[in-house]
C-alpha positions in Angstrom: 89.6 -27.6 2.5 89.8 -25.1 5.3 88.3 -27.3 8.0 90.0 -30.7 8.3 86.9 -32.9 8.7 87.4 -36.6 8.8 84.1 -37.8 7.2 84.6 -41.4 8.3 85.3 -40.5 11.9 82.4 -38.0 12.0 80.1 -40.8 10.7 81.4 -43.3 13.3 80.7 -40.8 16.1 77.2 -40.3 14.7 76.5 -44.0 14.7 77.3 -44.2 18.4 74.1 -42.2 19.0 72.0 -44.9 17.4 70.3 -47.6 19.4 71.7 -51.1 19.1 68.2 -52.4 19.2 67.1 -53.2 15.6 63.6 -53.1 14.3 62.2 -56.3 12.7 59.0 -56.5 10.8 56.4 -59.1 11.7 55.0 -61.5 9.1 52.4 -59.0 7.8 54.7 -56.2 7.2 57.6 -58.4 6.0 55.3 -59.6 3.2 54.2 -56.1 2.4 57.7 -54.7 2.3 58.9 -57.4 0.0 55.9 -57.4 -2.3 54.6 -53.8 -2.3 57.1 -51.6 -0.4 55.4 -48.3 -1.3 52.4 -49.3 0.8 54.6 -48.7 3.9 54.7 -45.0 3.0 51.0 -44.9 2.5 50.2 -46.5 5.8 52.7 -44.5 7.8 51.1 -41.3 6.3 47.8 -42.5 7.7 49.3 -42.8 11.2 51.0 -39.4 10.9 47.6 -37.8 10.0 46.0 -39.6 13.0 48.8 -38.5 15.4 48.5 -34.8 14.2 44.7 -34.9 14.6 44.8 -36.4 18.1 47.4 -33.9 19.3 48.6 -34.2 22.9 46.9 -37.2 24.5 47.4 -39.0 27.8 46.7 -42.6 26.6 46.0 -43.8 23.1 44.3 -47.1 22.3 44.8 -48.7 18.9 42.3 -51.4 18.0 43.9 -53.7 15.4 47.5 -52.6 15.8 49.0 -55.5 13.9 52.8 -55.6 14.5 52.8 -52.0 15.8 54.0 -50.4 12.6 52.4 -47.1 13.5 52.7 -47.3 17.3 55.8 -45.0 17.5 54.1 -42.3 15.4 51.0 -42.4 17.6 53.1 -42.4 20.7 55.0 -39.2 19.8 52.3 -37.1 21.4 51.0 -39.3 24.1 52.2 -40.5 27.5 51.0 -44.1 26.9 50.1 -46.3 24.0 48.1 -49.6 24.1 47.7 -51.8 21.1 45.3 -54.7 20.8 45.2 -57.3 18.1 44.2 -61.0 17.7 47.2 -61.7 15.4 49.6 -63.3 17.9 52.8 -63.4 15.6 52.3 -59.8 14.8 51.9 -58.8 18.5 55.1 -60.8 19.4 57.0 -58.7 16.8 55.6 -55.5 18.3 56.6 -56.6 21.8 60.2 -57.4 20.6 60.5 -54.1 18.8 58.9 -51.7 21.3 60.1 -52.5 24.8 59.7 -49.0 26.3 57.3 -48.9 29.3 55.1 -46.4 27.3 54.0 -49.2 25.0 51.8 -52.1 26.0 50.3 -54.8 23.7 47.4 -57.1 24.3 46.6 -60.3 22.4 42.8 -60.3 22.3 39.7 -60.2 20.1 38.7 -56.7 21.1 35.1 -56.9 19.8 32.8 -55.9 22.7 35.6 -55.4 25.2 36.5 -52.4 27.2 40.1 -51.8 28.2 39.7 -48.5 30.0 38.9 -44.9 29.2 41.2 -43.5 26.5 41.4 -39.9 25.2 42.4 -41.2 21.8 41.2 -44.3 19.9 42.7 -45.2 16.5 41.6 -48.1 14.3 43.0 -48.2 10.7 42.4 -50.9 8.2 40.2 -52.9 10.5 36.5 -52.4 9.9 36.6 -53.7 6.3 37.6 -57.1 7.8 34.5 -57.3 10.0 31.3 -58.8 8.6 28.4 -56.3 8.3 26.3 -58.1 10.9 29.1 -57.5 13.5 30.0 -53.9 12.6 27.8 -52.4 15.3 29.8 -54.3 17.9 32.9 -52.8 16.4 31.7 -49.2 16.6 30.3 -49.8 20.0 33.7 -51.0 21.1 35.4 -47.9 19.8 32.8 -45.7 21.5 33.0 -47.5 24.9 36.7 -47.2 25.1 36.8 -43.5 24.4 36.6 -40.9 27.2 34.0 -38.2 27.2 36.4 -35.7 25.6 38.3 -38.2 23.5 38.9 -38.2 19.8 38.7 -41.3 17.5 40.1 -41.8 14.0 38.7 -44.6 11.8 40.4 -45.5 8.5 39.4 -47.9 5.8 39.8 -48.4 2.0 37.2 -46.8 -0.2 34.8 -49.2 -1.9 35.3 -47.3 -5.1 38.9 -48.5 -5.1 38.0 -52.2 -4.6 38.3 -53.2 -8.3 42.0 -52.2 -8.1 42.8 -53.9 -4.8 45.3 -56.7 -4.5 44.3 -60.3 -4.3 45.0 -60.4 -0.6 42.8 -57.3 0.0 40.0 -58.7 -2.1 40.1 -61.9 -0.1 40.1 -60.3 3.3 37.9 -57.2 2.8 34.4 -58.3 3.6 32.7 -55.0 4.5 33.6 -52.0 2.3 32.5 -48.4 2.9 32.1 -45.3 0.9 32.5 -42.0 2.6 28.8 -41.3 3.0 28.2 -44.6 4.7 31.1 -44.2 7.1 30.1 -40.7 8.0 26.5 -41.8 8.6 27.5 -44.6 10.9 29.9 -42.5 12.9 27.3 -39.7 13.3 25.3 -42.2 15.2 28.0 -42.0 17.9 29.5 -38.5 17.6 28.1 -35.0 17.4 30.9 -34.0 15.0 32.4 -36.2 12.3 35.1 -34.9 9.9 35.7 -36.9 6.7 38.9 -37.0 4.7 40.1 -38.8 1.6 43.6 -40.1 0.8 45.4 -41.0 -2.3 48.8 -42.5 -1.8 50.4 -40.3 0.9 48.2 -37.2 0.1 45.4 -36.3 2.5 42.6 -34.2 1.1 38.9 -33.2 1.3 38.2 -33.5 -2.4 35.7 -35.6 -4.3 35.3 -38.7 -2.1 34.6 -41.2 -4.8 38.1 -40.6 -6.2 39.8 -41.2 -2.9 41.5 -44.6 -2.5 41.3 -44.4 1.3 38.9 -42.9 3.8 39.5 -41.5 7.2 36.9 -40.1 9.6 37.6 -38.2 12.8 34.9 -38.4 15.5 34.6 -36.0 18.5 32.1 -35.1 21.1 30.5 -38.4 22.0 26.7 -38.6 22.1 25.0 -39.6 25.3 23.1 -42.8 25.9 24.2 -44.5 22.7 25.5 -47.8 24.1 
């Protein structure tokens, strides 16, 4: 060919740009990747949506961050990211993988706790694990950690998809929502709530009962709620 490109050398030069720090899944995502790898695509799509909705933020709080699988996506548009979870092995994996000063992880049961005033709060795949009698504490916690002009994103599987859920999901999901119920609860805290549905990686505003997953965006906090 006209240009004498050495493909091997070009690739070797390219790899020098890569970080030597490998990324290792924690126990949760190691299990998922081995047993249902497509789920990784679904979940990362939820984080991409959340990041795009939040836009430029100063400090994002993730309640229920697991091993930080979505932290780098959320951190693309924020100066700082804080993740909280009570799963210690998962958090240890996050701390090993994400050592940049922009990331911080807290091992804690976040229910009823306030960690600061954040202009973005994200909590995906969490509320379905919280018993109904404690769900108000959960939503109060989201609300109390959000600044006046902050945006929150809540995501949870749709109750209409429960019959098709995995054994692990059926075991751990103790508080399922449909879109109407999730919107109703969040409207108790926010003046504007925007509901979305999701099937696989596709986000939409179609017929909610056919969505496998639900996301709601809450903005403009109400006064005197908590």
